[in-house]
C-alpha positions in Angstrom: 140.3 -55.8 -150.8 141.6 -52.4 -149.7 138.1 -51.0 -150.3 136.5 -53.6 -148.1 139.0 -53.0 -145.3 138.6 -49.2 -145.6 134.8 -49.5 -145.5 135.0 -51.8 -142.5 137.3 -49.3 -140.8 134.9 -46.4 -141.5 131.9 -48.4 -140.3 133.8 -49.3 -137.0 134.8 -45.7 -136.5 131.2 -44.4 -137.1 129.8 -47.0 -134.7 132.4 -46.1 -132.0 131.6 -42.4 -132.4 127.9 -43.0 -132.2 128.4 -45.0 -129.0 130.7 -42.4 -127.4 128.5 -39.4 -128.2 125.1 -41.0 -127.7 122.9 -39.8 -124.9 123.1 -41.6 -121.6 119.8 -41.9 -119.7 120.0 -40.2 -116.3 117.6 -39.7 -113.4 116.1 -36.1 -113.5 117.5 -35.5 -110.0 120.9 -35.7 -111.6 120.3 -32.7 -113.8 122.1 -29.5 -112.8 120.2 -27.5 -110.1 119.6 -24.6 -112.5 118.0 -27.0 -115.0 115.8 -28.5 -112.3 114.8 -25.0 -111.1 114.0 -23.9 -114.7 111.7 -27.0 -115.3 109.8 -26.5 -112.0 109.4 -22.8 -112.7 108.4 -22.8 -116.4 106.8 -26.3 -116.6 105.1 -26.8 -113.2 103.4 -30.1 -112.8 104.9 -31.5 -116.1 106.9 -34.6 -115.3 110.1 -35.7 -117.0 109.5 -38.5 -119.4 113.2 -38.9 -120.4 116.5 -37.1 -119.4 119.8 -37.8 -121.1 123.3 -36.6 -120.6 125.1 -36.0 -123.9 128.8 -35.6 -124.4 130.1 -34.1 -127.6 133.1 -32.2 -128.8 131.7 -29.0 -127.2 131.3 -30.6 -123.8 128.3 -31.9 -121.8 124.6 -31.1 -122.6 121.4 -32.4 -121.2 118.3 -33.3 -123.2 115.0 -33.4 -121.4 111.6 -34.6 -122.8 108.6 -33.8 -120.7 105.3 -35.8 -120.5 103.4 -32.9 -122.2 105.7 -33.2 -125.3 107.9 -30.2 -124.5 111.6 -30.6 -125.0 114.4 -28.6 -123.3 118.1 -28.8 -123.9 120.5 -27.5 -121.3 124.1 -26.6 -121.2 126.5 -28.3 -118.8 125.9 -25.5 -116.2 122.1 -25.9 -116.4 121.3 -22.9 -118.5 118.7 -23.6 -121.1 119.9 -23.8 -124.7 116.8 -24.8 -126.6 113.1 -25.0 -125.7 110.5 -26.6 -127.9 106.8 -26.2 -126.8 104.3 -29.1 -126.7 102.3 -29.4 -130.0 99.8 -26.6 -130.3 101.3 -24.5 -127.4 103.8 -21.7 -127.1 107.1 -21.7 -125.2 106.8 -20.0 -121.8 106.5 -16.3 -122.3 108.9 -15.6 -119.4 111.9 -17.0 -121.3 111.4 -14.8 -124.4 113.2 -11.5 -124.2 110.7 -8.6 -124.1 112.0 -7.0 -127.3 111.6 -10.2 -129.3 108.1 -10.8 -127.9 107.1 -7.3 -128.9 108.6 -7.8 -132.4 106.7 -11.0 -132.9 103.4 -9.4 -131.7 103.9 -6.4 -134.0 105.1 -8.1 -137.1 103.5 -11.5 -136.9 100.1 -10.9 -135.5 98.4 -14.0 -134.1 101.6 -16.1 -134.2 103.2 -17.6 -131.1 106.8 -18.9 -130.6 106.8 -22.7 -130.6 110.6 -23.0 -130.3 113.4 -20.8 -129.1 117.1 -21.4 -129.1 120.0 -19.4 -127.8 122.6 -18.8 -130.5 125.9 -16.9 -130.5 124.9 -13.3 -130.6 121.1 -13.8 -130.1 118.2 -16.1 -130.5 116.6 -18.3 -133.2 112.8 -18.5 -132.9 110.3 -20.6 -134.8 106.7 -19.4 -135.1 103.6 -21.5 -135.2 103.3 -20.9 -138.9 106.8 -22.4 -139.5 108.7 -19.1 -140.0 112.1 -19.1 -138.5 113.8 -15.9 -137.3 117.3 -15.1 -136.1 117.3 -12.1 -133.8 119.5 -10.3 -131.4 118.1 -9.9 -127.8 116.9 -6.4 -128.8 115.0 -7.9 -131.8 117.4 -6.8 -134.6 118.1 -9.2 -137.4 121.0 -11.4 -136.5 123.8 -11.4 -139.0 126.5 -14.0 -139.4 130.1 -13.2 -138.5 131.1 -13.6 -142.1 128.9 -10.6 -143.1 126.2 -12.8 -144.7 122.9 -11.3 -143.7 120.2 -13.7 -142.6 116.7 -12.8 -143.8 114.1 -11.7 -141.3 111.3 -10.2 -143.4 108.0 -9.6 -141.6 104.9 -10.9 -143.3 106.6 -13.3 -145.7 
């Protein structure tokens, strides 16, 4: 009987958490101004298919899906956090730091960046061929705080 009650309690807690932290649909006009400016500048003419406001333990974030298939996540202040390009396309070149763009061109010829995320200390990029790289803004391999090195080996 205790197991059943415990399972029911766990299920209720999980359901409550999912409801509290689930995204709430919002009108695109309710996005932070910086997010609206980013979308109109880097995805001109691409309409918002879905916009959601998410609340989690770190605060508020916004998830935006565009009609083209692009996806952009924003922080509460409207700064972009993650950009995923539409299938078969690259993320807007203007959002990629110049050193990272040069590194990719030099070491991964013919590859484009299909997803870019801002991470603590740098960026995480995914290339068209599926390779994921963690780089500082000046295109050095990003290492974890615990001293564990993340692999960024060109041509692998």
